C-alpha positions as CSV (number, residue, x, y, z in Angstrom):
1,M,-9.6,-57.6,29.5
2,N,-9.6,-55.8,26.2
3,R,-12.9,-55.4,24.5
4,A,-13.1,-54.5,20.8
5,F,-15.6,-51.9,19.8
6,S,-18.1,-52.5,17.0
7,P,-17.6,-50.5,13.8
8,F,-20.7,-48.4,14.7
9,V,-19.3,-47.4,18.1
10,K,-15.9,-46.7,16.6
11,S,-17.5,-44.3,14.1
12,L,-19.3,-42.5,17.0
13,L,-16.0,-42.2,18.9
14,V,-14.3,-40.8,15.8
15,A,-17.1,-38.3,15.2
16,A,-17.0,-37.2,18.8
17,L,-13.3,-36.6,18.7
18,A,-13.6,-34.6,15.5
19,L,-16.3,-32.4,17.1
20,T,-14.2,-31.9,20.2
21,A,-11.2,-30.9,18.1
22,A,-13.3,-28.5,16.0
23,A,-14.7,-26.9,19.2
24,V,-11.2,-26.4,20.7
25,Q,-10.0,-24.9,17.4
26,A,-13.0,-22.5,17.2
27,E,-12.5,-21.5,20.8
28,G,-8.8,-20.7,20.1
29,S,-9.7,-18.7,17.0
30,A,-12.3,-16.7,18.9
31,H,-9.8,-16.0,21.7
32,A,-7.2,-14.9,19.2
33,A,-9.6,-12.5,17.5
34,A,-10.7,-11.1,20.9
35,T,-7.2,-10.5,22.1
36,A,-5.8,-9.1,18.8
37,P,-5.1,-5.4,19.0
38,K,-7.7,-3.2,17.4
39,A,-6.5,-0.3,15.3
40,D,-7.5,3.3,16.2
41,A,-7.3,5.3,13.0
42,A,-8.2,8.6,14.8
43,K,-5.2,8.2,17.2
44,G,-3.1,7.3,14.3
45,G,-4.1,10.4,12.5
46,T,-3.3,12.6,15.5
47,L,0.2,11.1,15.8
48,F,0.8,11.4,12.1
49,S,-0.3,15.1,12.0
50,N,1.0,16.3,15.3
51,G,3.6,13.9,16.6
52,D,4.2,13.7,20.3
53,A,6.3,16.6,21.7
54,A,6.6,15.1,25.1
55,R,8.5,12.1,23.6
56,G,10.4,14.2,21.0
57,L,8.4,12.4,18.3
58,P,8.0,14.7,15.3
59,A,4.9,14.8,13.1
60,C,5.1,12.4,10.2
61,V,3.3,15.0,8.1
62,S,6.5,17.1,7.9
63,C,8.1,14.5,5.6
64,H,5.2,12.5,4.2
65,G,2.8,15.4,3.5
66,E,-0.8,16.1,4.4
67,A,-2.7,12.8,4.8
68,G,0.3,11.0,3.5
69,N,0.5,12.7,0.1
70,S,4.2,13.5,0.1
71,T,5.3,16.4,-2.1
72,I,9.0,15.5,-1.6
73,S,10.1,13.1,-4.3
74,V,12.6,11.2,-2.1
75,N,10.0,10.6,0.6
76,P,7.3,8.0,-0.2
77,K,3.6,8.8,-0.7
78,L,1.8,6.7,2.0
79,A,-1.8,7.7,1.4
80,G,-3.9,4.7,0.4
81,Q,-1.1,2.2,1.1
82,N,-2.2,-1.2,2.5
83,A,-2.4,-1.0,6.3
84,G,-0.8,-4.5,6.8
85,Y,2.1,-3.6,4.6
86,L,2.7,-0.2,6.3
87,N,2.5,-1.8,9.7
88,K,5.1,-4.4,8.6
89,Q,7.5,-1.7,7.4
90,L,7.3,0.2,10.6
91,L,8.0,-3.1,12.5
92,N,10.9,-3.7,10.1
93,F,12.3,-0.2,10.6
94,A,12.4,-0.9,14.4
95,G,14.2,-4.3,13.7
96,P,17.2,-5.4,11.7
97,E,15.4,-5.9,8.4
98,R,15.2,-2.3,7.2
99,N,17.7,0.3,8.4
100,Q,17.2,4.0,7.6
101,P,18.5,6.6,10.1
102,V,15.4,8.8,10.4
103,M,12.7,6.1,10.1
104,T,14.6,3.6,12.3
105,T,14.9,6.2,15.1
106,Y,11.2,7.1,15.0
107,A,9.9,3.6,14.5
108,K,11.7,2.5,17.7
109,M,9.9,5.3,19.6
110,L,6.5,4.0,18.6
111,S,4.7,1.2,20.4
112,D,3.3,-1.6,18.3
113,Q,-0.2,-0.3,18.8
114,E,0.8,3.2,17.6
115,K,2.4,1.6,14.5
116,L,-0.8,-0.2,13.7
117,D,-2.9,3.0,14.4
118,I,-0.8,5.1,12.0
119,A,-0.9,2.4,9.3
120,T,-4.6,2.1,9.5
121,Y,-5.1,5.9,9.3
122,L,-2.9,6.2,6.2
123,A,-4.6,3.3,4.5
124,A,-7.9,5.2,4.7
125,Q,-6.5,8.3,3.0
126,T,-6.9,9.0,-0.7
127,S,-3.7,9.1,-2.7
128,K,-3.4,12.1,-5.1
129,P,-2.5,11.2,-8.6
130,N,1.0,11.5,-10.0
131,A,2.3,11.3,-13.6
132,A,5.1,9.8,-15.6
133,K,7.7,12.4,-16.6
134,N,9.9,10.8,-19.3
135,K,7.9,10.1,-22.5
136,D,10.9,8.5,-24.1
137,T,11.1,5.7,-21.6
138,V,7.6,5.2,-20.4
139,E,6.8,2.5,-23.0
140,I,9.9,0.6,-21.8
141,G,8.7,0.9,-18.2
142,K,5.2,-0.2,-19.3
143,K,6.7,-3.3,-21.0
144,I,8.7,-4.2,-17.9
145,Y,5.8,-3.6,-15.5
146,R,3.3,-5.7,-17.5
147,G,5.6,-8.3,-19.0
148,G,8.9,-8.3,-17.2
149,I,12.2,-8.9,-18.9
150,A,12.2,-12.5,-20.1
151,E,15.9,-12.7,-21.1
152,K,16.9,-11.6,-17.5
153,N,14.3,-13.7,-15.8
154,V,12.7,-10.6,-14.4
155,P,9.0,-11.2,-13.7
156,A,6.2,-8.7,-14.5
157,C,5.8,-6.3,-11.7
158,A,2.0,-6.6,-12.3
159,S,2.1,-10.2,-11.3
160,C,2.5,-9.2,-7.6
161,H,1.6,-5.5,-7.5
162,G,-1.5,-5.7,-9.8
163,A,-2.2,-4.3,-13.2
164,S,-3.2,-0.9,-11.6
165,G,-0.5,-1.0,-9.0
166,A,-2.9,-1.5,-6.1
167,G,-0.8,-4.3,-4.5
168,I,-1.8,-7.1,-2.3
169,P,-2.3,-6.3,1.5
170,V,0.7,-7.2,3.7
171,Q,2.6,-9.0,1.0
172,Y,3.0,-6.5,-1.8
173,P,2.7,-2.7,-1.5
174,R,0.6,-0.3,-3.5
175,L,2.8,1.3,-6.1
176,A,0.4,3.4,-8.1
177,G,1.4,7.1,-8.1
178,Q,4.6,6.6,-6.1
179,H,7.4,9.2,-6.7
180,Q,9.9,8.1,-9.3
181,D,12.9,9.1,-7.1
182,Y,11.7,7.0,-4.2
183,T,11.0,3.9,-6.2
184,V,14.4,4.1,-7.9
185,A,16.1,4.5,-4.5
186,Q,14.3,1.5,-3.1
187,L,15.2,-0.7,-6.1
188,G,18.8,0.4,-5.6
189,L,18.7,-0.5,-2.0
190,F,17.3,-4.0,-2.8
191,K,20.0,-4.4,-5.4
192,A,22.8,-3.4,-3.0
193,D,21.4,-5.5,-0.1
194,G,20.8,-2.3,1.8
195,R,17.2,-3.3,2.3
196,K,16.8,-6.8,3.7
197,N,13.0,-7.3,4.1
198,S,12.2,-8.9,0.7
199,A,14.5,-11.6,-0.7
200,Q,12.3,-11.7,-3.8
201,M,12.8,-8.0,-4.5
202,S,16.5,-8.2,-3.9
203,T,16.8,-11.0,-6.5
204,I,14.8,-9.1,-9.0
205,A,16.6,-5.8,-8.6
206,K,20.0,-7.4,-9.0
207,R,18.9,-8.4,-12.5
208,M,17.9,-4.9,-13.6
209,S,20.0,-2.1,-15.0
210,D,19.7,1.4,-13.6
211,D,18.0,2.6,-16.8
212,E,15.4,-0.2,-16.5
213,M,14.7,0.7,-12.9
214,K,14.2,4.4,-13.9
215,A,11.9,3.4,-16.7
216,V,9.6,1.2,-14.7
217,A,9.6,3.7,-11.8
218,D,8.5,6.4,-14.1
219,Y,5.7,4.2,-15.5
220,I,4.6,3.3,-12.0
221,A,4.3,7.0,-11.1
222,G,1.5,7.4,-13.7
223,L,-0.6,4.4,-12.5
224,K,-3.9,5.2,-10.9
């Protein structure tokens, strides 16, 4: 025989179910936090500075400079970069999203834990300042970075990367002080579909001329 519950009893049952669901969700979140890998910046620093000769893994410092402050303009400065973004790039290099002969080879040699450790180490380093080089185009670069190119539907770089170029963790990288040559090269790869890990950047780059890319890259180099 079916028996209808009173409104009061129904409200108690609903409340009890809600509390149970909340408890299950909280338990799941706590378990996820407990099992998530913890980064070890010290181990990341050792790998970055010394590599691992036993595995044939070279020191990252040889290309990216002391503490991630590359002095080679075609190799990115990594000091102070967002850890989440760096970790994602290392994962992308090991997958199909971002292919670069040197970095793809080394990224595949690193475990996911080592990728996270290196990214965390680099995020804690201080980026050395850089400077714009071309005074004739820096104002054009500034205009593009801050306001975009309306007639080409190019958004302001600052809308995602921040007015100072600090970026947003995981989603958008820090750009401030990055080498001009490296930034231009990456924009070129996005434009030619040679880099496949940001559909948004590919769309934007395809709307920009080479001169516009160079101008904004130069302006970015001077951001602090």
